[in-house]
N, C-alpha and C positions, 0 to 999 in steps of 0.2 A: 097541244096534242102529244108531244113527246113526254110531258110529265105524267099523264095517266098511264103511259105505256111503261115507264120507269117504275112507277109506283106498283103497277100490276106484276112486273117481273120480280120486284123486290119482294112483294107479298107471296108470289108463288115460290120463290126461293126459301123464304122463312117457313112456309107451310111444308115444303119438301124436306128441310132440315129437321123440323119437329117431327115429322113422320118417320124420318130415318132413326132418330134418337128414340122414339116411342117404340118403334119395331125392333131396335138393337137387341134386347134381351132375347126375343123370340129367334132372331138371326143367330145369336150366339148358342141358344139351345139346339137349333137345327144343325149348326156347325159341329157342336160337340157330338150330337146324335150320329151325324154322318162320319165324323172321325173315327168314332168307336165302331160303328158298323164296318168301315173300311179298313180298320186298324191302322190309320194314317196318323202317326204322331206328330208330324210336322203341322198338319191342320189342327190337331188337338191343342197344340202349344199356341197357336193364333187365338184360341177361345179361352184358354185356361192360364191364369197368373200363377205358375207354379211356385215362384218364391212366397207369395202371400199365402197360398193354399197350405204349403208346408208349414209356415209359422202357425196359422190357425189351427191346422189339425194337430200339430205338436203341442200347442198349449191345451187343447182339449184332452189329449191322451195324458199328459202330465197331471192336469187338474183331476181326471178321473182316477189316476193311480193314487194321488195324494188323498182323495176322499175315500177310497177304498181302504188304504192303509190305516186311516184315522189318526186322531191326535196322539194316541198312546204309542204308536210305531215311531212317528217322526220326532217324538220327545227324547227317545232313548238314543244313544250314540250309535249302537249297532243298527237300530231301526232307521235312523237318518242316513247312514252309509248305504244301507240296502236300498233304500228309496232312491237315493242319488244314482246308484248304480242302475237300478231298474230304469229310471228316467233317461239316463244316457242310452241304454240299450234300445228302449222304445223310440226315443227320439231319433237314433240313427236308422232305425227300421222305418220311420215315417219318412225321414229325409231320403232314404233310398227309394222307397216305393213311389213317392209323389214327385216323380220326375218323368219326363217323356219316355225314357228307357224303362223305368219301373212299371209305368202303365202298359207299355208295349209287351213286357214280359208277362204281366198278369193277363192281358188280352190273349197272348199266345198260349198260355197255360189253359186259360178258359176255353179257347177254340179247341185245343187238343182234347180236353175233357169232354166237351160237348159232341165232337166227332166219335169219340170212344164210346159214349152212352147212346148215340144214334140220334142226337138232336142236331140234325143238319137241314139245310134247305133242300126239300124234296125227299128226305129220308135216306139218301144214298151215303154210304160211309165215306166216299171220297169227295163229296160235295162240301161247300164251305159250312162251317158252323153257323147256327142260327145267330144272328148278330146280338150283341149286347145292347139292350135298351133300358138303362136305368132310369130314364126320365119319361118313359111312355105314358104313364098314368098320373103325371104330376099335376098339382094344383098350382096354378101361377098367380102371382100378386105383386104389385108394385109397392114397395114399402116407403119410397120417397122417389124423388126424380132421378136419383142416382143409384138406387138399390132396388133389386128385384129378386124374388125368391120363387123357387119351384120346389114343392114339397111332395115327397113320395112316401108311402108306408112301407115298412119292411114286413117280414113275415109275421111278426107279432102285433102289427098295427102301430108300431112306434114311428114317429115322423123322423124323416131324414131331410133336411133342408138344404138345398144348393143355393148358395147366395151368389148372385151375379151383380157386380157393381160397374158403374160407368166410370171410365178412365178416359176423359176427354169426350170424343165422340164414339169411342169403342166400348163395348160391353164385354167383360171376361169373368169367368168363374173365379171367385176369389176365396170362397169358404164353403165347407160342408159340414153343417151342424149334425153330429152324429148322436144317436139316442144312447149314449154311454150311461 
């Protein structure tokens, strides 16, 4: 009589754990959405792996810069030096912006701009700005058991892919693939 109860509890625990892991990316997206709406960088930090995100975005920016410069620029001494300097400047910009404080500054600037142009909750100038919702119309997809993507389109229709990866039982934003 005890054996079926133990097996039932074990199966219930496994199903609950699997459900939690499967719902994890959606919980992370909700956490990011809420943190952005409330401009809560501490909550945002729980759902975003900032060091991994910085590395991935910096690599994309450097790759884009090198492709735009072309092989002729990077083969000359002056071109290589200019490319190196540009990589350092852009890399530092990414490193500065992709932090909780950098995101907070961007959100504060966005809120000020939205209030200035009248895009506030209720239309009142002194009301809070309409919250940022970058993932509002995202298309969701599991790429594997530990990788999930949310894709949105920019104004030109180009995809911006938010990559959320599982780290143990926790899901966090680790990359944003930009349409460079």
